[in-house]
C-alpha positions as CSV (number, residue, x, y, z in Angstrom):
1,M,-51.8,-7.4,-12.2
2,N,-51.9,-4.1,-14.1
3,M,-54.4,-3.8,-17.0
4,H,-54.3,-1.2,-19.8
5,T,-56.4,-0.4,-22.9
6,T,-55.0,-1.2,-26.4
7,P,-55.6,1.2,-29.4
8,D,-58.4,-1.1,-30.7
9,G,-60.3,-0.7,-27.4
10,T,-59.6,-4.1,-25.9
11,V,-58.2,-4.5,-22.4
12,A,-54.9,-6.4,-22.2
13,P,-52.8,-7.2,-19.3
14,S,-49.8,-4.9,-18.9
15,T,-46.5,-6.3,-20.2
16,A,-44.6,-3.8,-18.1
17,H,-43.1,-5.5,-15.0
18,P,-41.7,-3.6,-12.1
19,P,-37.9,-3.4,-12.3
20,L,-36.0,-6.3,-10.9
21,P,-33.9,-5.6,-7.8
22,R,-30.3,-5.1,-8.6
23,P,-28.1,-8.1,-7.8
24,L,-26.1,-7.8,-4.6
25,A,-22.4,-7.4,-4.8
26,L,-20.6,-10.6,-4.0
27,Q,-19.7,-10.8,-0.4
28,H,-16.3,-12.0,0.7
29,S,-16.3,-15.2,2.7
30,P,-15.1,-14.8,6.4
31,A,-12.0,-16.9,5.6
32,E,-10.9,-14.3,3.0
33,T,-11.5,-11.2,5.1
34,P,-8.5,-10.2,7.3
35,L,-9.6,-10.3,10.9
36,Q,-8.2,-7.4,12.9
37,T,-8.1,-7.4,16.7
38,R,-8.9,-4.0,18.3
39,V,-7.5,-3.5,21.8
40,S,-8.7,-0.7,24.0
41,L,-6.1,1.2,26.0
42,A,-6.5,4.0,28.5
43,Y,-4.7,6.2,31.1
44,V,-6.2,8.3,33.9
45,H,-3.4,9.8,36.1
46,Q,-3.0,7.8,39.4
47,Q,-6.3,6.0,38.9
48,F,-6.3,3.7,35.8
49,N,-3.7,2.5,33.4
50,L,-4.5,0.0,30.7
51,Y,-1.4,-0.3,28.4
52,L,0.6,-2.7,26.2
53,R,3.8,-4.1,27.8
54,F,4.8,-5.6,24.4
55,G,3.3,-6.0,21.0
56,Q,3.5,-4.4,17.6
57,P,0.2,-3.0,16.5
58,E,-0.5,-2.5,12.8
59,R,-1.8,0.9,13.7
60,S,-3.0,2.9,16.7
61,L,-6.0,5.3,17.0
62,Q,-6.1,8.1,19.5
63,L,-9.8,8.3,20.6
64,D,-9.5,11.2,23.1
65,H,-7.1,12.5,25.7
66,W,-7.4,9.3,27.9
67,R,-8.3,6.5,25.4
68,R,-6.7,5.0,22.4
69,C,-7.1,1.8,20.4
70,A,-4.3,-0.6,19.1
71,I,-5.1,-2.7,16.1
72,F,-3.3,-6.0,15.5
73,K,-2.9,-8.3,12.5
74,P,-4.1,-11.9,12.8
75,S,-1.8,-14.2,14.9
76,A,0.0,-11.2,16.5
77,V,1.1,-11.8,20.1
78,F,0.9,-8.9,22.6
79,C,0.7,-8.3,26.3
80,R,-1.8,-5.9,28.0
81,V,-1.4,-4.8,31.6
82,R,-4.2,-3.3,33.7
83,W,-3.5,-1.3,36.9
84,Q,-6.3,0.3,38.9
85,A,-6.3,2.4,42.1
86,N,-8.6,4.4,44.3
87,D,-7.9,6.9,47.1
88,H,-6.6,4.1,49.4
89,G,-4.1,2.5,47.0
90,T,-3.9,-0.2,44.3
91,T,-7.1,-2.2,43.8
92,L,-6.2,-4.3,40.7
93,W,-3.2,-5.7,38.9
94,Q,-3.8,-7.8,35.8
95,L,-1.6,-9.0,33.0
96,M,-2.7,-10.9,29.9
97,V,-0.6,-12.3,27.1
98,L,-2.9,-12.6,24.1
99,Q,-2.7,-13.8,20.5
100,A,-4.9,-12.1,17.9
101,G,-7.2,-14.5,16.2
102,T,-7.4,-15.6,12.6
103,P,-10.7,-16.0,10.8
104,L,-10.9,-19.7,11.5
105,D,-10.0,-19.5,15.2
106,T,-12.3,-19.9,18.2
107,L,-11.7,-16.7,20.2
108,Q,-12.2,-16.0,23.9
109,R,-14.2,-12.8,24.6
110,L,-12.3,-10.4,26.8
111,P,-13.3,-6.9,27.9
112,G,-11.8,-4.3,25.6
113,V,-10.6,-6.8,23.0
114,R,-12.7,-7.1,19.9
115,P,-13.7,-9.5,18.5
116,G,-11.7,-11.6,21.0
117,A,-8.3,-13.3,21.3
118,R,-6.6,-16.5,22.4
119,L,-5.6,-16.1,26.0
120,L,-2.1,-17.5,26.4
121,L,-1.4,-16.2,30.0
122,N,-3.5,-14.5,32.7
123,A,-1.9,-13.2,35.9
124,E,-3.8,-11.4,38.6
125,G,-2.5,-9.8,41.7
126,E,0.6,-7.6,42.3
127,L,3.0,-10.5,43.1
128,K,2.1,-12.6,40.0
129,V,2.1,-9.6,37.7
130,R,5.5,-8.4,38.9
131,A,6.9,-11.9,38.5
132,V,5.7,-12.1,34.9
133,L,7.0,-8.6,34.2
134,Q,10.4,-9.7,35.5
135,Q,10.3,-12.8,33.2
136,I,9.5,-10.5,30.2
137,D,12.4,-8.2,31.2
138,A,14.8,-11.2,31.3
139,I,13.6,-12.4,27.9
140,E,14.1,-9.0,26.4
141,A,17.6,-8.7,28.1
142,Q,18.7,-11.7,25.9
143,G,17.7,-9.7,22.8
144,I,14.6,-11.8,22.2
145,D,11.4,-10.0,21.1
146,A,8.7,-11.1,23.5
147,C,6.2,-11.2,20.6
148,T,8.1,-14.2,19.2
149,V,8.2,-16.3,22.3
150,A,6.6,-19.7,22.0
151,A,3.0,-19.8,23.0
152,A,3.8,-23.0,25.0
153,Y,6.1,-21.0,27.2
154,W,3.3,-18.5,28.1
155,G,1.0,-21.5,28.8
156,T,3.6,-23.1,31.1
157,L,4.2,-19.8,32.9
158,G,0.4,-19.3,33.4
159,N,0.0,-22.9,34.8
160,R,2.8,-22.3,37.3
161,L,1.2,-19.0,38.4
162,A,-2.2,-20.7,38.7
163,A,-0.7,-23.5,40.9
164,W,1.2,-21.1,43.2
165,T,-0.5,-19.6,46.2
166,A,1.0,-17.0,48.5
167,G,1.5,-17.5,52.2
168,P,4.2,-18.1,54.8
169,S,4.2,-21.9,54.5
170,V,4.4,-21.9,50.7
171,A,7.7,-22.0,48.8
172,P,8.7,-18.9,46.9
173,L,7.5,-18.6,43.3
174,Q,9.8,-20.5,40.9
175,L,9.1,-19.6,37.3
176,P,10.7,-21.4,34.3
177,A,13.3,-19.3,32.4
178,Y,13.1,-18.8,28.6
179,S,16.6,-19.2,27.1
180,A,18.0,-18.4,23.7
181,D,18.2,-22.2,23.0
182,S,14.5,-22.6,23.8
183,H,13.7,-19.7,21.5
184,A,15.8,-21.2,18.7
185,A,14.0,-24.5,19.1
186,A,10.6,-22.8,19.1
187,L,11.5,-20.8,15.9
188,A,12.7,-24.0,14.2
189,T,9.5,-25.8,15.1
190,R,7.4,-22.9,13.9
191,D,9.2,-22.9,10.5
192,L,8.4,-26.6,10.0
193,S,4.7,-26.1,10.5
């Protein structure tokens, strides 16, 4: 406690207090802040290609000659494909259909996706990735935006891919088609919720 002398010579405690800290600005709660999903993309000629097959980013940032970043709004659906090769040929094929999270979602952590996303479909290996790419082409050939396809379809497609194993004794890969009728039903259900 600080002491000081008064004019009559007596010692009195100081009435001066240190300044109070300024109040902090009100913080927005997590539910009010828009959650944006950042997706890393890259391209190195004949070695590495990490790209979007479909999706409508809110904006895109070019980081350098090889790398860029796509930023998605909450609940946006997009597809990211990863292809990697070395001197001997292709080493990795991977395709993921993802849904950007909302502030209340539980998200899965994925490399190059911040803070994370809902994984709707994961395909690994050339045969499976090519099969999914053909399904996406067939969907878009009907005039349907792949971003609006029902999440349940991607889940069904992923389950069929996971159950299928390649080999001479195994039946060829049969994947469910997504029709305009299925799409209309999915949109009607989405409008009700």
